C-alpha positions as CSV (number, residue, x, y, z in Angstrom):
1,X,-18.5,-2.1,-90.9
2,X,-20.9,-4.0,-93.1
3,X,-21.7,-2.7,-96.5
4,X,-24.7,-0.5,-96.7
5,X,-26.5,-0.1,-100.1
6,X,-28.9,2.3,-101.7
7,X,-31.0,1.3,-104.7
8,X,-33.1,4.3,-105.3
9,X,-35.0,5.2,-108.5
10,X,-37.3,7.7,-106.8
11,X,-38.0,11.0,-108.4
12,X,-37.0,13.9,-106.2
13,X,-38.9,17.2,-106.5
14,X,-36.8,20.3,-107.0
15,X,-37.0,22.9,-104.2
16,X,-40.0,25.1,-104.6
17,X,-38.0,28.2,-103.5
18,X,-35.1,27.7,-105.9
19,X,-34.6,31.0,-107.7
20,X,-32.8,29.5,-110.6
21,X,-31.2,26.3,-111.9
22,X,-28.0,25.5,-110.0
23,X,-25.3,23.0,-111.1
24,X,-22.5,22.0,-108.7
25,X,-19.0,21.2,-110.1
26,X,-17.1,18.9,-107.8
27,X,-14.1,16.7,-108.1
28,X,-10.7,15.8,-106.6
29,X,-7.8,18.2,-106.7
30,X,-5.8,18.4,-110.0
31,X,-8.7,16.9,-112.0
32,X,-9.2,20.1,-114.1
33,X,-12.4,21.1,-112.3
34,X,-11.6,24.8,-112.2
35,X,-10.4,24.7,-115.9
36,X,-13.8,23.3,-116.8
37,X,-15.6,25.9,-114.8
38,X,-13.6,28.6,-116.6
39,X,-14.5,27.1,-119.9
40,X,-18.2,26.9,-119.5
41,X,-18.7,30.2,-117.6
42,X,-16.0,32.4,-119.1
43,X,-15.0,33.4,-115.6
44,X,-11.3,33.7,-114.7
45,X,-10.1,31.7,-111.8
46,X,-6.7,30.6,-110.6
47,X,-5.8,27.0,-111.6
48,X,-3.1,25.2,-109.7
49,X,-1.5,21.7,-109.7
50,X,-1.8,21.1,-105.9
51,X,-4.7,20.7,-103.5
52,X,-6.1,23.6,-101.5
53,X,-6.1,26.4,-104.1
54,X,-9.9,26.6,-104.3
55,X,-11.0,27.3,-100.7
56,X,-14.5,28.8,-101.1
57,X,-17.1,27.9,-103.7
58,X,-17.2,30.2,-106.8
59,X,-20.2,30.9,-108.9
60,X,-20.7,31.8,-112.6
61,X,-23.3,31.9,-115.2
62,X,-23.5,29.4,-118.0
63,X,-25.4,30.5,-121.1
64,X,-27.2,27.6,-122.9
65,X,-27.9,27.4,-126.6
66,X,-31.6,28.2,-125.8
67,X,-30.5,31.5,-124.3
68,X,-31.3,30.4,-120.8
69,X,-28.7,31.0,-118.1
70,X,-28.0,28.6,-115.3
71,X,-25.7,29.0,-112.2
72,X,-22.6,26.9,-111.9
73,X,-21.0,26.6,-108.5
74,X,-17.3,25.6,-108.4
75,X,-16.7,23.7,-105.2
76,X,-13.3,23.0,-103.5
77,X,-11.2,20.1,-104.7
78,X,-11.8,17.2,-102.3
79,X,-11.4,13.4,-102.0
80,X,-14.3,12.8,-99.7
81,X,-17.7,14.2,-98.7
82,X,-17.0,13.4,-95.0
83,X,-16.6,16.9,-93.5
84,X,-13.2,16.6,-91.8
85,X,-11.8,19.8,-93.3
86,X,-13.4,23.1,-94.1
87,X,-13.1,22.3,-97.8
88,X,-15.1,19.1,-97.4
89,X,-17.6,20.9,-95.2
90,X,-18.2,23.5,-97.9
91,X,-18.8,20.9,-100.5
92,X,-21.0,18.8,-98.2
93,X,-23.1,21.7,-97.2
94,X,-23.7,22.9,-100.8
95,X,-24.6,19.4,-102.0
96,X,-26.9,18.8,-99.1
97,X,-28.6,22.2,-99.5
98,X,-27.3,23.5,-96.1
99,X,-25.3,26.4,-97.5
100,X,-27.0,29.7,-96.5
101,X,-28.2,31.6,-99.4
102,X,-27.8,28.8,-101.9
103,X,-30.5,26.2,-102.8
104,X,-29.6,22.6,-103.2
105,X,-28.1,22.0,-106.6
106,X,-30.4,20.7,-109.4
107,X,-27.6,18.7,-111.0
108,X,-23.9,17.8,-110.5
109,X,-20.9,17.8,-112.7
110,X,-18.4,15.3,-111.2
111,X,-15.0,15.9,-112.7
112,X,-12.5,13.1,-112.5
113,X,-9.0,12.7,-113.9
114,X,-9.2,9.9,-116.5
115,X,-5.5,9.2,-116.0
116,X,-5.9,8.5,-112.3
117,X,-9.4,6.9,-112.3
118,X,-8.6,4.2,-109.8
119,X,-8.2,6.7,-107.1
120,X,-10.7,9.4,-108.2
121,X,-13.6,7.0,-108.7
122,X,-13.8,6.7,-104.9
123,X,-15.5,10.1,-104.9
124,X,-18.2,8.9,-107.3
125,X,-19.8,6.7,-104.7
126,X,-20.8,9.4,-102.2
127,X,-21.6,11.9,-104.9
128,X,-23.9,9.5,-106.9
129,X,-25.6,8.4,-103.7
130,X,-27.0,11.9,-103.2
131,X,-29.6,11.2,-105.8
132,X,-29.0,14.2,-108.0
133,X,-28.7,14.1,-111.8
134,X,-25.0,13.7,-112.3
135,X,-22.7,13.8,-115.3
136,X,-19.4,12.0,-114.7
137,X,-16.8,13.9,-116.6
138,X,-13.5,12.0,-117.3
139,X,-11.2,14.9,-117.9
140,X,-7.7,14.9,-119.5
141,X,-8.8,12.4,-122.1
142,X,-6.0,13.6,-124.4
143,X,-3.4,12.6,-121.7
144,X,-5.1,9.2,-121.3
145,X,-4.9,8.4,-125.0
146,X,-1.4,9.8,-125.6
147,X,-0.1,7.7,-122.6
148,X,-1.6,4.4,-123.8
149,X,-4.6,4.3,-121.5
150,X,-8.1,3.3,-122.5
151,X,-11.6,3.1,-121.3
152,X,-15.0,1.8,-122.4
153,X,-17.3,4.8,-121.8
154,X,-20.5,3.0,-122.4
155,X,-19.6,0.1,-120.1
156,X,-18.5,2.5,-117.3
157,X,-21.7,4.5,-117.7
158,X,-23.8,1.4,-117.4
159,X,-21.9,0.4,-114.2
160,X,-22.3,3.8,-112.7
161,X,-25.9,4.2,-113.7
162,X,-25.0,7.8,-114.8
163,X,-24.0,9.4,-118.1
164,X,-20.2,9.7,-118.7
165,X,-18.4,12.2,-120.9
166,X,-14.7,12.2,-122.0
167,X,-13.3,15.7,-122.1
168,X,-10.2,17.8,-122.2
169,X,-11.1,21.0,-120.5
170,X,-7.7,22.5,-121.3
171,X,-8.2,22.0,-125.0
172,X,-12.0,22.4,-125.0
173,X,-12.7,18.9,-126.3
174,X,-16.0,17.2,-125.4
175,X,-17.6,20.2,-123.9
176,X,-20.6,19.8,-126.2
177,X,-21.7,16.8,-124.1
178,X,-21.4,18.8,-121.0
179,X,-23.6,21.6,-122.4
180,X,-26.1,19.0,-123.7
181,X,-26.4,17.5,-120.1
182,X,-26.8,21.0,-118.6
183,X,-29.5,21.8,-121.2
184,X,-31.3,18.5,-120.4
185,X,-31.3,19.0,-116.7
186,X,-32.4,22.6,-117.0
187,X,-35.4,21.7,-119.1
188,X,-36.5,19.0,-116.6
189,X,-38.2,19.8,-113.3
190,X,-37.4,16.4,-111.8
191,X,-34.4,14.8,-110.3
192,X,-33.8,11.1,-111.0
193,X,-31.4,9.2,-108.7
194,X,-28.8,6.9,-110.3
195,X,-30.0,3.3,-110.7
196,X,-27.2,1.5,-108.9
197,X,-26.0,0.2,-105.6
198,X,-23.4,2.1,-103.7
199,X,-21.3,1.2,-100.7
200,X,-21.6,3.0,-97.3
201,X,-19.8,6.3,-97.5
202,X,-17.8,5.9,-94.3
203,X,-16.4,2.5,-95.4
204,X,-13.2,3.5,-97.1
205,X,-12.0,0.0,-97.9
206,X,-15.4,-0.8,-99.4
207,X,-15.4,2.3,-101.5
208,X,-11.9,1.6,-102.7
209,X,-12.9,-2.0,-103.7
210,X,-16.0,-0.6,-105.3
211,X,-14.0,1.9,-107.4
212,X,-11.6,-0.8,-108.5
213,X,-14.4,-3.2,-109.5
214,X,-16.3,-0.4,-111.4
215,X,-13.1,0.5,-113.2
216,X,-12.4,-3.1,-114.2
217,X,-15.9,-3.6,-115.5
218,X,-15.5,-0.3,-117.5
219,X,-12.4,-1.9,-119.1
220,X,-10.2,0.8,-117.7
221,X,-6.5,0.5,-118.5
222,X,-4.4,3.0,-116.5
223,X,-1.9,4.9,-118.6
224,X,1.8,4.5,-117.9
225,X,3.5,7.4,-116.1
226,X,5.4,9.5,-118.7
227,X,9.0,8.5,-118.8
228,X,10.1,12.2,-118.5
229,X,7.9,12.6,-115.4
230,X,9.7,9.7,-113.7
231,X,13.1,11.0,-114.7
232,X,12.4,14.6,-113.6
233,X,11.1,13.3,-110.2
234,X,14.3,11.3,-109.7
235,X,16.0,14.7,-109.6
236,X,13.4,17.1,-108.2
237,X,12.4,14.7,-105.3
238,X,15.9,13.6,-104.6
239,X,16.8,14.3,-100.9
240,X,19.9,16.3,-101.9
241,X,19.5,17.4,-105.5
242,X,15.8,18.4,-105.0
243,X,16.5,21.2,-102.5
244,X,19.5,22.3,-104.6
245,X,17.4,22.6,-107.7
246,X,14.7,24.5,-105.8
247,X,17.4,27.0,-104.5
248,X,18.7,27.4,-108.1
249,X,15.2,28.1,-109.4
250,X,14.5,30.7,-106.7
251,X,17.8,32.5,-107.3
252,X,17.2,32.5,-111.1
253,X,13.7,33.9,-110.7
254,X,14.8,36.8,-108.5
255,X,17.8,37.6,-110.8
256,X,15.5,37.7,-113.7
257,X,13.0,39.9,-111.9
258,X,15.7,42.6,-111.4
259,X,17.5,42.3,-114.7
260,X,14.4,41.9,-117.0
261,X,12.2,44.3,-115.2
262,X,14.6,47.3,-115.0
263,X,14.2,48.5,-118.6
264,X,10.4,48.3,-118.4
265,X,10.4,50.1,-115.0
266,X,12.6,52.8,-116.4
267,X,10.2,53.3,-119.3
268,X,7.2,53.4,-116.9
269,X,9.0,55.9,-114.7
270,X,9.8,58.1,-117.6
271,X,6.2,57.9,-118.8
272,X,4.8,58.9,-115.4
273,X,7.3,61.8,-115.1
274,X,6.6,63.1,-118.6
275,X,2.8,62.7,-118.3
276,X,2.9,64.4,-114.9
277,X,4.8,67.3,-116.4
278,X,2.4,67.6,-119.3
279,X,-0.6,67.4,-116.9
280,X,0.9,70.1,-114.7
281,X,1.3,72.4,-117.7
282,X,-2.5,72.0,-118.4
283,X,-3.5,73.2,-114.9
284,X,-3.3,76.8,-114.1
285,X,-4.7,76.7,-110.5
286,X,-1.6,76.3,-108.2
287,X,-3.5,74.4,-105.5
288,X,-5.3,72.0,-107.9
289,X,-1.9,71.5,-109.8
290,X,-0.3,70.6,-106.5
291,X,-3.1,68.1,-105.6
292,X,-3.1,66.4,-109.0
293,X,0.7,66.4,-109.8
294,X,2.4,66.4,-106.4
295,X,-0.2,64.5,-104.5
296,X,-2.0,62.0,-106.8
297,X,0.5,61.6,-109.7
298,X,3.6,61.4,-107.5
299,X,1.9,59.1,-104.9
300,X,0.2,56.6,-107.2
301,X,2.9,56.8,-109.9
302,X,5.6,55.9,-107.4
303,X,3.9,52.6,-106.8
304,X,2.9,51.9,-110.4
305,X,6.6,51.8,-111.4
306,X,7.0,48.5,-109.6
307,X,4.1,46.7,-111.5
308,X,6.6,45.1,-114.0
309,X,8.5,43.4,-111.2
310,X,5.3,42.1,-109.6
311,X,4.0,40.7,-112.9
312,X,7.3,39.0,-113.6
313,X,7.2,37.4,-110.2
314,X,3.7,36.0,-110.9
315,X,4.8,35.0,-114.4
316,X,7.4,32.7,-113.0
317,X,5.2,31.4,-110.2
318,X,2.5,30.6,-112.7
319,X,4.9,28.6,-114.8
320,X,6.2,26.6,-111.8
321,X,2.7,26.1,-110.5
322,X,1.0,25.1,-113.8
323,X,3.9,22.8,-114.7
324,X,3.4,20.7,-111.6
325,X,6.8,21.6,-110.1
326,X,5.4,23.3,-107.0
327,X,3.7,20.2,-105.9
328,X,7.2,18.6,-105.7
329,X,8.4,21.6,-103.8
330,X,5.7,20.9,-101.2
331,X,7.0,17.4,-100.8
332,X,10.5,18.7,-100.2
333,X,9.2,21.3,-97.8
334,X,7.4,18.6,-95.8
335,X,10.7,17.5,-94.4
336,X,11.4,21.0,-93.0
337,X,7.8,21.5,-91.9
338,X,8.0,18.3,-89.8
339,X,11.0,19.5,-87.9
340,X,9.0,22.5,-86.6
341,X,5.9,20.6,-85.8
342,X,3.9,21.4,-88.9
343,X,3.0,19.3,-91.9
344,X,3.4,19.5,-95.7
345,X,-0.1,20.9,-96.1
346,X,1.1,24.0,-94.3
347,X,3.5,24.6,-97.1
348,X,0.7,25.1,-99.6
349,X,-0.9,28.2,-97.8
350,X,2.6,29.5,-97.0
351,X,3.5,29.3,-100.6
352,X,0.4,31.2,-101.7
353,X,1.3,33.8,-99.1
354,X,4.1,35.0,-101.4
355,X,1.2,36.4,-103.4
356,X,-1.0,37.6,-100.6
357,X,-1.5,36.5,-97.0
358,X,-5.3,36.9,-97.3
359,X,-6.0,33.9,-99.6
360,X,-3.2,32.0,-97.9
361,X,-4.9,32.2,-94.6
362,X,-8.2,31.1,-96.2
363,X,-6.3,28.2,-97.8
364,X,-5.5,26.8,-94.4
365,X,-9.0,25.3,-94.4
366,X,-7.4,22.2,-96.0
367,X,-5.5,21.5,-92.7
368,X,-7.5,19.0,-90.6
369,X,-5.6,19.6,-87.3
370,X,-7.0,22.8,-85.7
371,X,-3.8,23.7,-83.9
372,X,-1.7,23.2,-87.1
373,X,-4.1,25.4,-88.9
374,X,-3.9,28.2,-86.3
375,X,-0.1,28.0,-86.3
376,X,-0.1,28.3,-90.1
377,X,-2.4,31.3,-90.0
378,X,-0.2,33.0,-87.4
379,X,3.0,32.6,-89.4
380,X,1.6,33.2,-93.0
381,X,2.1,37.0,-92.9
382,X,5.9,36.4,-92.4
383,X,6.1,35.2,-96.0
384,X,7.1,38.0,-98.3
385,X,3.9,38.9,-100.1
386,X,3.8,40.9,-103.4
387,X,2.9,44.1,-101.4
388,X,6.4,44.1,-99.9
389,X,8.1,43.9,-103.3
390,X,7.7,47.6,-104.2
391,X,9.1,48.6,-100.8
392,X,12.0,46.2,-101.1
393,X,12.7,47.3,-104.7
394,X,12.6,51.0,-103.8
395,X,15.1,50.7,-100.8
396,X,17.4,48.2,-102.4
397,X,17.5,50.3,-105.6
398,X,18.4,53.4,-103.6
399,X,21.0,52.0,-101.3
400,X,22.5,48.7,-102.6
401,X,24.9,49.1,-105.5
402,X,24.3,46.9,-108.5
403,X,27.4,44.6,-108.6
404,X,27.8,41.0,-109.8
405,X,28.6,38.4,-107.1
406,X,28.6,35.2,-109.2
407,X,29.1,36.3,-112.8
408,X,25.9,37.2,-114.5
409,X,23.9,34.8,-112.3
410,X,23.7,36.6,-109.0
411,X,24.0,40.3,-108.3
412,X,24.2,42.2,-105.0
413,X,20.6,43.4,-105.3
414,X,19.3,40.0,-106.1
415,X,21.2,38.6,-103.1
416,X,19.7,41.3,-100.9
417,X,16.1,40.6,-102.1
418,X,16.6,36.9,-101.8
419,X,17.9,37.4,-98.3
420,X,14.8,39.2,-97.3
421,X,12.6,36.4,-98.6
422,X,14.7,33.9,-96.7
423,X,14.6,36.0,-93.6
424,X,10.7,36.0,-93.6
425,X,10.7,32.3,-94.1
426,X,13.1,31.7,-91.3
427,X,11.1,33.9,-89.0
428,X,8.0,31.9,-89.9
429,X,9.7,28.6,-89.3
430,X,11.1,29.7,-85.9
431,X,7.8,31.1,-84.8
432,X,6.1,27.9,-85.8
433,X,8.6,26.0,-83.7
434,X,7.9,28.1,-80.7
435,X,4.1,27.8,-81.2
436,X,4.1,24.1,-81.8
437,X,6.3,23.4,-78.8
438,X,4.1,25.5,-76.4
439,X,0.6,26.8,-76.7
440,X,-0.3,24.9,-80.0
441,X,1.4,21.6,-79.3
442,X,-0.1,18.6,-81.2
443,X,0.8,15.3,-82.7
444,X,2.3,14.8,-86.1
445,X,-0.2,14.4,-89.0
446,X,0.7,12.4,-92.0
447,X,1.1,14.4,-95.2
448,X,-0.4,12.8,-98.4
449,X,-0.1,14.7,-101.7
450,X,-1.1,13.5,-105.1
451,X,1.7,14.2,-107.6
452,X,0.3,15.6,-110.9
453,X,2.1,14.8,-114.1
454,X,4.3,17.5,-115.5
455,X,2.5,19.6,-118.0
456,X,3.4,22.5,-120.3
457,X,1.8,25.7,-118.9
458,X,-0.6,27.3,-121.4
459,X,-0.3,30.9,-122.6
460,X,-4.0,31.4,-121.8
461,X,-3.6,30.3,-118.2
462,X,-0.5,32.4,-117.6
463,X,-1.9,35.4,-119.4
464,X,-5.2,35.4,-117.5
465,X,-3.3,35.1,-114.2
466,X,-1.1,38.1,-115.0
467,X,-4.2,40.1,-116.1
468,X,-5.9,39.3,-112.8
469,X,-2.8,40.3,-110.8
470,X,-2.5,43.5,-112.8
471,X,-6.2,44.3,-112.2
472,X,-5.8,43.7,-108.4
473,X,-2.7,45.9,-108.3
474,X,-4.2,48.7,-110.3
475,X,-7.5,48.6,-108.3
476,X,-5.6,49.0,-105.1
477,X,-3.6,51.8,-106.7
478,X,-6.8,53.4,-107.9
479,X,-8.6,53.1,-104.5
480,X,-6.5,52.7,-101.4
481,X,-3.3,54.4,-102.5
482,X,-5.2,57.1,-104.3
483,X,-7.4,57.8,-101.3
484,X,-4.4,58.0,-99.0
485,X,-2.5,60.2,-101.4
486,X,-5.4,62.7,-101.5
487,X,-5.9,62.6,-97.7
488,X,-2.2,63.0,-97.1
489,X,-2.0,65.9,-99.5
490,X,-4.8,67.6,-97.6
491,X,-3.1,67.1,-94.3
492,X,0.2,68.2,-95.7
493,X,-1.4,71.5,-96.9
494,X,-3.2,72.4,-93.6
495,X,-3.5,74.6,-91.6
496,X,-3.4,77.5,-94.1
497,X,-1.4,80.6,-93.1
498,X,-2.6,83.8,-94.7
499,X,-4.2,81.6,-97.3
500,X,-1.0,79.8,-98.1
501,X,-0.2,76.1,-97.3
502,X,2.6,75.7,-94.7
503,X,5.9,73.9,-95.1
504,X,5.1,70.2,-94.9
505,X,7.1,69.9,-91.7
506,X,4.7,72.3,-90.1
507,X,1.6,70.8,-91.5
508,X,-0.9,68.4,-89.8
509,X,0.8,65.5,-91.6
510,X,4.2,66.8,-90.4
511,X,2.9,67.1,-86.8
512,X,1.8,63.5,-86.9
513,X,5.2,62.4,-88.2
514,X,7.0,64.4,-85.5
515,X,4.7,62.9,-82.9
516,X,5.8,59.4,-83.7
517,X,9.4,60.3,-84.5
518,X,10.8,59.8,-81.0
519,X,9.6,56.2,-81.0
520,X,11.1,55.3,-84.4
521,X,14.3,57.5,-84.3
522,X,16.3,54.7,-82.6
523,X,15.6,52.7,-85.8
524,X,17.2,55.4,-87.9
525,X,13.8,56.7,-89.2
526,X,12.7,60.3,-89.4
527,X,9.2,61.8,-89.3
528,X,8.6,61.3,-93.0
529,X,9.2,57.6,-92.6
530,X,6.9,57.7,-89.6
531,X,4.0,59.0,-91.7
532,X,4.7,56.2,-94.2
533,X,4.6,53.6,-91.4
534,X,1.2,54.8,-90.3
535,X,-0.4,54.9,-93.8
536,X,1.1,51.5,-94.6
537,X,-1.1,49.9,-92.0
538,X,-3.8,50.0,-94.7
539,X,-1.5,48.2,-97.1
540,X,2.3,47.7,-97.1
541,X,3.0,49.2,-100.5
542,X,1.2,52.4,-99.5
543,X,4.4,53.7,-97.9
544,X,5.9,54.0,-101.4
545,X,3.0,56.2,-102.5
546,X,3.2,58.2,-99.2
547,X,6.8,59.0,-99.6
548,X,6.2,59.9,-103.3
549,X,3.5,62.3,-102.2
550,X,5.6,63.8,-99.4
551,X,8.7,64.4,-101.5
552,X,6.5,65.5,-104.4
553,X,5.0,68.2,-102.3
554,X,8.5,69.2,-101.2
555,X,9.5,69.3,-104.8
556,X,12.4,67.0,-104.2
557,X,11.4,64.2,-106.6
558,X,11.1,66.6,-109.6
559,X,14.8,67.3,-109.2
560,X,16.5,64.1,-108.1
561,X,13.8,61.3,-108.0
562,X,12.4,59.3,-105.1
563,X,15.4,57.0,-104.6
564,X,17.8,59.9,-104.5
565,X,15.5,61.8,-102.1
566,X,15.5,58.8,-99.8
567,X,19.3,58.7,-99.8
568,X,19.3,62.2,-98.4
569,X,17.1,61.3,-95.5
570,X,18.1,57.8,-94.6
571,X,21.5,56.4,-93.6
572,X,22.5,52.9,-94.7
573,X,21.7,51.7,-91.2
574,X,18.2,53.2,-91.4
575,X,17.6,51.8,-94.9
576,X,18.5,48.2,-93.8
577,X,16.4,48.7,-90.6
578,X,13.4,49.7,-92.8
579,X,13.8,46.6,-94.9
580,X,14.0,44.4,-91.7
581,X,11.0,46.2,-90.3
582,X,8.9,45.5,-93.4
583,X,10.1,41.9,-93.5
584,X,8.6,41.3,-90.0
585,X,5.8,43.8,-89.3
586,X,2.1,42.9,-89.8
587,X,1.0,46.2,-91.4
588,X,-2.0,44.9,-93.2
589,X,-5.4,45.5,-91.7
590,X,-7.2,43.3,-94.3
591,X,-5.1,40.4,-93.2
592,X,-5.9,41.0,-89.5
593,X,-9.6,41.0,-90.5
594,X,-9.3,37.7,-92.2
595,X,-7.5,36.2,-89.3
596,X,-10.2,37.3,-87.0
597,X,-12.9,35.7,-89.3
598,X,-11.0,32.4,-89.7
599,X,-10.2,32.0,-86.0
600,X,-13.5,33.4,-84.7
601,X,-11.9,35.7,-82.2
602,X,-9.9,38.9,-82.0
603,X,-7.5,37.2,-79.6
604,X,-5.3,35.6,-82.3
605,X,-5.0,38.7,-84.6
606,X,-4.2,40.8,-81.6
607,X,-1.4,38.4,-80.5
608,X,-0.2,38.2,-84.1
609,X,-0.1,42.0,-84.6
610,X,1.7,42.6,-81.3
611,X,4.2,39.8,-81.7
612,X,5.1,40.7,-85.3
613,X,5.3,44.5,-84.6
614,X,7.5,43.9,-81.5
615,X,9.8,41.5,-83.4
616,X,10.0,44.0,-86.3
617,X,11.0,46.9,-83.9
618,X,13.6,44.9,-82.0
619,X,15.2,43.5,-85.1
620,X,15.2,46.8,-87.0
621,X,16.8,48.5,-84.0
622,X,19.5,45.8,-83.9
623,X,20.0,46.1,-87.7
624,X,20.4,49.9,-87.5
625,X,23.0,49.7,-84.7
626,X,25.0,46.9,-86.4
627,X,25.1,48.5,-89.9
628,X,25.9,51.9,-88.5
629,X,28.7,50.4,-86.4
630,X,30.1,48.7,-89.5
631,X,29.5,51.3,-92.2
632,X,29.2,54.5,-90.1
């Protein structure tokens, strides 16, 4: 294809219907784009060291020195404006003014990694050709300097025909130039296109040569890769040592979750019990006291106890993510993914599914192959999300004795928890194998992943992430779990007999539980577990609050605690069956809704729900029979 050039200096009028000044932030993955967005807007947003974390555009307000506010739009990290993936389509549509409800941007902040400019400059050609006022931000300037790289900013700016700013978004360096640019574009009602010639956008070799020539004329000297990065990659990406290190890291994380979180959980549990007792002493009305203490406090408090474990999990994930290690884990996983017909890009959404399946399913938009994407969507809920952690911790703590298997490194409870995570992953892999060899068969797609350098995670990044996760957890506890606890208490206290509530077994809630009991009894579950399985369709962890409410109304937990109460109602076979059931069952209506939205049909979520529920039932039945035969 012959080169095609644009040489435009025309003034482009701003849209007459634009409600406010809009600035788009765009750049390749790992360039620090989201960190810059957080800096200038004050909004919190997850920052990761691998592509695909930002799936939809995010918006925030930037307050200028003049007091005026402009809107910043954080677009997905991409390498091209050619809309092959949903990420690229989002960025393309926003920049072209085709995004519904959002005017075409008045200006662009193009964020590039200054330590990887040879590759990242390729995105400059299509972005600058749009004719929008653009500030080229060369981020990570501190890394460039410390690693021996250099650049002539004025020369590069002259070659690009656009202003260039050197920044370190992580440290906040150079942001004054960004704010000056934003203030200048906000005060101008005109858009001036860059005064330069650009290659045709579809011509990748031409764009690559253009980027190389521009970098050379800007006197760019690429920095040497850090010695310790090369040495660590020799181990972490080794075909044998790499998987071994990954397994060691995973085991260490789960051991720490149990050993470190236990004292905090005990303190939280004691606080909830003492505060509930105090609160009960302040309420004289028996019915209201039962609602507040036995219903709400027991239900919501039973779930809040597990917040320390969830935050510890995200603390370790944040460290591994921000350090750059998880990008290496994706490369290792690509070997496994290829054997089941998927690609390394599927690993990134599957990894994020350990937090929650909803953003994980949205992150599949980075997968170009439609059949690979649907397969990844269908298996993502098998990954053990954080909502399963309270359920696992409750059952394991109640039934699995805490004994050391390998010194202080691995305990029985850690091994059980780790086994459940592995079980979910194996189910996902085997299901993917079936799908990719039958209804979703497709060819192998090459996996290309840019390796970021290793970096020290910042306390701010980790702290904000934990704060966000705590807010999400507490919001769910204060809305979904609270609402279900109240509804369940009402159903457990009706119908009234001579003005008195019935025994919970004779209540409406008890009747519902007894109705489903014949179906779940072969799994070792009773009617109380049946109520929990129904309520957990709203969210998996709701079963913990449900059982807390049920046993609270019975008065059991005030005497022996929730775990001891469970031991009186479940056999070891039933307990293991319940763990297996939760490892496989869908039980998350918000996930089903997102699957429907992403696939455009109820067919796939219906298939997903039916398959996962059926698999959960069969495997839980087998587990109950096997464990009962072995342990009695």
